[in-house]
C-alpha positions, 0 to 999 in steps of 0.5 A: 499500499502506497499514498502519494500527493500528486502535485502539478509540476507547474505549480511547483515551479510557478506562483499564481498571480491573482489580481487587485480588484478596486472597490467603492472606497477605492481600496485594494483588495486582493480576491481569494477565488477557485481560480488559483487553482491549476487548471491541468490539476483536474486530470489526476482524479479523473484518471484515478477514477477511471483506474477503479479507485474510490473518491475518499469523499464518499462514505464507506466500511469502518475499518478495523485498526489495531495497536501495534507495538510500533505504534506503541513505541512511538507514543513512549518516544513522544511522551519523552519528548522526542519530537523529531520527524522519523521514518519508521513506517511512515503514516498510519495507513488504513487496512485494506481489502483484497478487492480495493484498487486504492482511493484518493481525494482531490483538493482542487484550491491547493491544486493536489490530490492524494492517491492511495494505491492497494493495487501495484498495476493501477500505481504503475499505470497512474505514474505512466499516464500522469508522471509527465505532468505531475510529481509523485510525492511519497507520503513516507516522512512524518511532520512534528511539532515542536512541543512544549520544552523546559525552560526557566524556573516555572517550567512548561506546565505550571498549571492553574486553575482559573484566568489570571486577572489581568494580561501578561503580554508587556506594554512595549508589545503594544498589545494593550494600545491597540485594544485601547484604540478598539483593534481587536482583530475584528474582521480577520480569519485566523486559521490555526493547523494543530491538535484542535481546540477545546471550543467549550474552554472559557477563552473560546467558549462564547464565539463560533470556531469553525472546526475540521477534524482530519482523521488518522486515514485522510484518503479513506472513504471509510474516515472521513474529514468531518466538521464537529464541536472544537475538541482537543485530546492534546491540549496544544492547540488549546494553548495556541488558540488562546495565545492568539485569540483568547477571550482573556488572554489572548492577543486578537480575541476578536478574530474569526477562529478557523481550526483543523486538527491534523496532529494526533495526541498519541504521537504528536506527529502528522503527515503531509497528507493530513496537512494538506487535507486540513489546509485545502480546507482552510482555503474553501472556507477562506474563499467562501462569499462571506471570506473572500476579501477577508483578510486572513492569516494561518498558524502552523506549529509543524515541520521537517528538520533540514536533513532527511531521517534515517530510512528516507531517502535525499529524493523522497525527503526533497519531493516532500520539502518541495511539496510542503512549500507548494502548500504553504506559497498556495496560501500567499497567492490566496493573500493569507499569511502563513507564521511558522514556529521555527523550532525547539531544537537551539542554534543550527537547527532550523527546518521547514517551512520556517525555511521557506521564504514564503513563510514568516518564521518565528523564534522565541524570547522571554518577556526581558526579550532575552531569545530562548536557547531552546530557539532554533535557528540558522541558515537554510538555503541561504535564507536567516531563520527565524525572521521575527521573535515572539514571546515564548517563555513561560507563556500563559494560556488556556489548556484542557479541563477537568471532568467537572467542567473546571478550566485549566490554564498553563504556562508553557514554553516553546516556539509554538507559544511564540508563533501565535502571538506573532500570528495576533499581532498580525491579525491586529495590523490586519484588522487596523489595516485589511487594504494590505496584502499578506506580504505588505503586513509581513513587511510590516510587522519586520519593519516595526520589530523591536531591536534585541540587544546583545543577541548573537547575530542570526539568533533573533531575526529582526527582533521582537514583533510588536503592534505600534 
């Protein structure tokens, strides 16, 4: 059984260029439409369907999935904090019946198709027919998020059972000034790819959160992605959402939240296919008539290291990285600003997507503007990472609730915490100036960053992201 992401070769090398249109007020508004897809992308699902592959959007029999020793070992490693990308046995795959040829899922807004082959013959024919125009990218490399780390005397999970009386954001960051001016993120769409969000936590329960769960089997009709009430078995995504948009502690508490759960709590790992499915869903939501001209930001705390993990060939790895870059580029093409965590492995360890020029990569500082020792940095293809810094040490935000509905708040440290802070700052700028493009907002953040005195070259990017 093999799974691939089929990406048009032209989309990997070419940047879509949606035009700017005028409004009655004469403002510049970037229309977000399905025209971003590449015309050739529709060939793949047609061809796969002719070979007998089933659409993953159709209902089917639920599979029986057993817990193997391999998955238990992954869980043990994850709980020990080993969150590097791993090859092992690749993404978890659904058991197939002997009669299955395979399944596919077309994702038109990112111009890609996922294909899962259980027939060697069908795989061979598909490659012969589509190989000239499409990259067949094997979905064998797992992505991870840079999980919380221990940093400072308070530790990463110092729990509190209630909200703090006041927000902790320092005056220098401009969050309080923005809120005093009525700039709180209203009108901005914020997408989050993470473990999920607890929609009933006090930080989030008074808003409608659009939520999509992308299953362990994103390419299967037996386990379709579904829109349900937001949940989070890990707490990481809820913490991220609280930093960016929480009612009491968020940087931009009035944004509209769109959350895709693409990371499982047991292994804190995900696959390129799940991220692609989550990103396609976000772009569908962002492209609806009521959202098509609204400014948008997406926060991603996940990625690949620079070097391939054991068991993965360099060719396979480079294909995965190129595909991930294509996905990030689609966000920029759609006037969405992608904000990514740099990673938690320290100096000289920056990876992807933080290393892509399309992404705004974020490192971590404490509340005294000192760079955290764990914050990743380095040169990736001559690009210096991170671009900018955010508060990422002992940050207080929402997490899970107890069975009696008592809410938890925790302090966590990591670039996963710094990235949503910067995503919130971006949302404030986009709220104030909705006519600015995503790239113009990126430049605004970089140009207004606070310098970090006595910081080694390359460790602190342009400085601390602030609103001013």
